[in-house]
SEZAKOL-491071 format. One record per residue: residue in three letters; x, y, z of N, C-alpha, C in turn. Coordinates in steps of 0.05 Angstrom, whole numbers, plus 32768, in hexadecimal, padded with zeros to 4 digits. Each point is the difference from the previous one (the first is absolute). Layout:
<atoms>
alaXYZXYZXYZ ...
</atoms>
This chain:
<atoms>
met81E67E457F497FF0800D7FEB801380097FEA asn7FF97FF97FE8801180077FE97FF8801C7FF4 lys801080087FED7FFC801B7FF47FE580027FF2 lys7FF77FEB7FF37FE680017FF27FE980048014 gln80017FF380177FEB800280138000801D800C val8017800B80058001801C800A7FF480137FEC val80087FFD7FE77FF580117FEB7FE27FFD7FFD ser7FF77FE780037FE37FFA7FFF7FF1800E8017 tyr800B7FFE80187FF3800D80178000801F7FFC ile8016800B7FF68001801D7FFC7FEB80097FEB arg7FFF7FF17FEA7FEC80067FEB7FE47FFE800B ser7FFB7FEB80107FE57FFC800B7FFA80188013 phe8013800780117FFC801780127FFA80197FF1 leu801080077FEC7FFC80187FF07FE57FFF7FF1 gly7FFA7FE97FF57FE77FFE7FF17FE780038012 his80017FF480177FEA800380137FFE801C800A thr8017800D80067FFF801C80097FF480127FEB gly80097FFD7FE77FF680107FEB7FE27FFC7FFB phe7FF87FE780007FE37FFA7FFC7FEF800C8016 tyr80087FFC80197FF1800B80167FFF801F7FFF phe8017800C7FFA8001801D7FFE7FED800A7FEA ala80027FF47FE97FEE80097FE97FE37FFC8008 leu7FF97FEA800C7FE47FFB80077FF680148015 ile8010800580157FF8801280157FFD801D7FF6 val801480087FF07FFF801C7FF57FE780037FEE ala7FFB7FEB7FEF7FE980027FEE7FE680018010 val7FFD7FEF80147FE8800080117FFD801B800F cys80168009800B7FFF801A800E7FF880177FED asn800B80007FE87FFA80157FED7FE27FFF7FF8 ile7FF67FE87FFD7FE37FFD7FF97FEF800B8017 ile80077FF880187FF0800980188003801E8003 ile8017800B7FFC8004801D80037FF1800F7FEA ser80017FF67FE87FF2800E7FEA7FE17FFF8004 ile7FF67FEB800D7FE37FFF80067FFA80128017 ala8010800080157FFB801080188005801E7FFB phe801380077FEF8007801C7FFA800080047FE2 pro7FE880037FF47FFE80027FE3800D80197FF4 thr800580148011800C80197FF6801F7FFD7FFD gly800B7FEB800A801D7FFC7FFE8010800E8015 asp7FF480078016800E800F801580137FEE8010 met7FFD7FE67FFE80107FEE8011800D7FEC7FEE gly80177FF6800A800F7FEB7FF180157FF48012 ile800E7FEC7FF580157FF3800F801A80107FFB asn800B800A8015801980107FFE80187FED8001 thr8018800B7FFC80187FF07FFF80067FF3801A ile7FFC800D801680067FF5801A7FED7FE88005 met7FE780037FFA7FED7FEA800480067FE97FEE ser800980057FE780077FEB7FEE80187FF0800A asn8012800E800E80177FF2800C7FF77FEE8017 tyr7FED800980107FF57FEE80157FF17FE87FF4 ile7FF280057FEA7FF27FEA7FF280157FEC7FF6 leu8016800A7FF480157FEE7FF6800D7FF08017 leu8004800D8017800B7FF280177FED7FEA8009 phe7FE6800780027FEC7FEC800780007FE97FED cys800180067FE680007FEA7FEC80197FEF8001 ala8017800C800780197FF080027FFE7FED8018 ile7FF6800A80167FFD7FEE80187FEA7FEB7FFA phe7FEB80087FF27FEB7FED7FF8800C7FE97FEF ala801280087FED800D7FEC7FEF80127FEE8010 leu800D800B801480117FEF80117FEE7FEC8010 cys7FE9800980087FEE7FEE800F7FF67FE97FEE asp800080047FE67FF87FEB7FEE80127FE78002 phe80198004800880127FEA80027FF97FED8017 ile7FEC800780117FF67FEE80147FF57FE77FF3 met7FF580037FE97FF47FE97FF280157FEC7FF7 glu80198007800080167FEF7FF8800B7FEF8017 ile7FF880078018800B7FF280187FF77FE38000 lys80147FEE80027FFA7FE47FFE7FF67FF4801B phe800A800A80167FF97FF3801A7FE480068009 ile7FF380147FF47FE4800580057FF07FF27FEA glu7FF47FE980067FF37FF07FEC7FE4800A7FF9 ser7FF2800B80127FE580097FFC7FFE80197FEF tyr7FF27FFF7FE97FFD80177FF07FF08016800F phe7FEC7FF7800F7FF08013800F8011800F8015 ala80127FF2800D8012800D8013801280147FF3 lys800A7FF97FE8801180137FF17FF080197FF9 val7FE77FFC7FF77FF080177FF87FF980118019 ala7FFB7FF380167FFA800F8019801880118009 ile80177FF47FFF8019800F8008800480177FEC his7FFD7FFB7FE6800380147FEC7FEC80178004 phe7FE77FF980067FEB80148005800880128018 met80097FF48015800780108018801880127FFA leu80147FF67FF2801880107FFB7FF980187FED val7FF07FFA7FEC7FF880167FED7FEF8015800D thr7FEE7FF780127FEF8013800F801180118012 ile80147FF4800D801280108011801080137FEE asp80097FF77FE9800E80117FED7FEF80187FF9 phe7FE77FFB7FF97FED80167FF97FFD80148018 ala7FFC7FF480187FFB80118017801880128006 val80187FF57FFE8018800F8007800880147FEA val80027FF67FE7800A80117FEA7FEB80147FF6 ile7FE97FF67FF97FEC80117FF37FF080118015 ala7FF67FF280147FEF800E8013800F80118014 trp80177FF78009800E800E8016801780127FF5 leu80137FF47FF28018800F7FF87FFA80167FEB ser7FED7FFA7FEE7FFC80137FEA7FF180198009 asp7FF6800180187FF0801780097FE880067FEE gly7FF67FEB7FF27FE980037FEF7FE680028010 thr80027FF980197FE880028011800480158015 arg7FEA800A800A8001801680137FFD7FF8801D ser7FF47FE980057FFB7FF8801C80037FE28004 ala80017FF7801880037FE480067FE77FF07FF7 lys7FE9800D80027FE77FF37FF780017FFB7FE2 thr800B80137FF180027FFD7FE380147FEA7FF9 ile80167FFE800F80137FEB7FFC7FF37FE58004 val7FF27FFD80167FF37FE680077FEB7FFA7FEA phe7FF180137FF87FEB7FFC7FEB800D7FF77FE6 ala8016800E7FF8800E7FF97FE7800B7FE48001 val800C7FF88017800B7FE580037FE97FEB7FFF ile7FEA8006800C7FE97FED80007FF67FFD7FE3 ile7FFC80167FF27FF77FFF7FE480137FF07FEF phe801A8005800380147FF27FF17FFF7FE28007 ala7FFF7FF9801A7FFF7FE480097FE87FF17FF5 val7FE9800D7FFF7FE87FF47FF680027FFB7FE2 cys800A80147FF180037FFD7FE380157FEA7FFA phe80168000800F80157FED7FFB7FF77FE48009 ala7FF07FFE80147FF57FE680097FEE7FF47FEA ile7FF180117FF37FEF7FF77FEA80117FF57FE9 val8015800E7FF980137FF77FEC800D7FE58008 asp80097FFF8019800D7FE780097FEC7FE98002 thr7FE7800580067FEC7FEB80007FFC7FF47FE4 val7FFF80127FED7FFE7FF67FE480197FF07FF9 arg8017800A800880197FF37FFB80017FE3800B val7FF77FFD80197FFF7FE6800D7FEC7FED7FF2 ile7FE9800B7FF97FEC7FF07FF2800B7FF67FE5 val800C80117FF1800B7FF87FE680167FEC8004 his80118004801480167FEC80057FF57FE58008 asn7FEB800080117FF47FE680087FF37FF27FE9 val7FF3800E7FEE7FF37FF47FE980167FF47FED lys8015800F7FFC80157FF77FEE800E7FE7800C ser80068001801B800E7FEA800C7FEE7FE78001 lys7FE6800480037FED7FE9800080007FF37FE5 lys7FFF80107FEB80007FF67FE4801A7FF17FFB ser8017800A800980197FF37FFA80037FE68011 asn7FF48000801880007FE780107FEE7FEB7FF4 glu7FEA80087FF37FEE7FEC7FF3800E7FF37FE9 lys8011800E7FF2800E7FF57FE880167FED8008 gln800B8002801880167FEF80087FF67FE48005 glu80117FED7FFA7FFA7FE4800580037FFA801D tyr7FED7FF0800B80017FFA801C80167FEB8005 thr80108005801480147FED80087FFD7FFB801E ser7FFC7FE780077FFD7FF9801C801B8002800F ile8000800B801780198002800F80047FE78011 phe7FEC7FEF800280027FE8801080077FE77FEF thr7FF980017FE780077FEA7FEE800C800B7FE7 asn800B7FF07FEF800D80097FE87FEE80017FE8 glu7FE67FFD80047FEE80007FEA7FF6801C7FF9 gln7FF980037FE77FF580197FF67FE47FFC7FF6 lys7FEF801380037FE47FFE7FF67FFB80157FEB 
</atoms>
């Protein structure tokens, strides 16, 4: 791996981490402002650190899509989904002490998994549509003969 590739991976990691952090904080602030209109609740510094840790691990999980020996896009998305869900369960639900009981942790992880599964389903559908269109544009080459159609 050359220096340009390392810099590219670091920039990608930092960009994904920053994007996920901004998105999660914005969504959490919207939900908190709706749930607590008087402004009694907010994201404190400790929780924002846990969110940042979650986002950094999430960004590392994104590199699963770069693995060459796993050819199936669906398999890559499934592995990514499981790792990010585990990341959420450990960092946000368990380590951050944001939840009060085991039932709440399980409920939070299930809600996260369902929401993330919806996002991943859309992701797989978009990928399949794009790959189908690009395959239609390619010229057919027979592997058994040297003719092209």
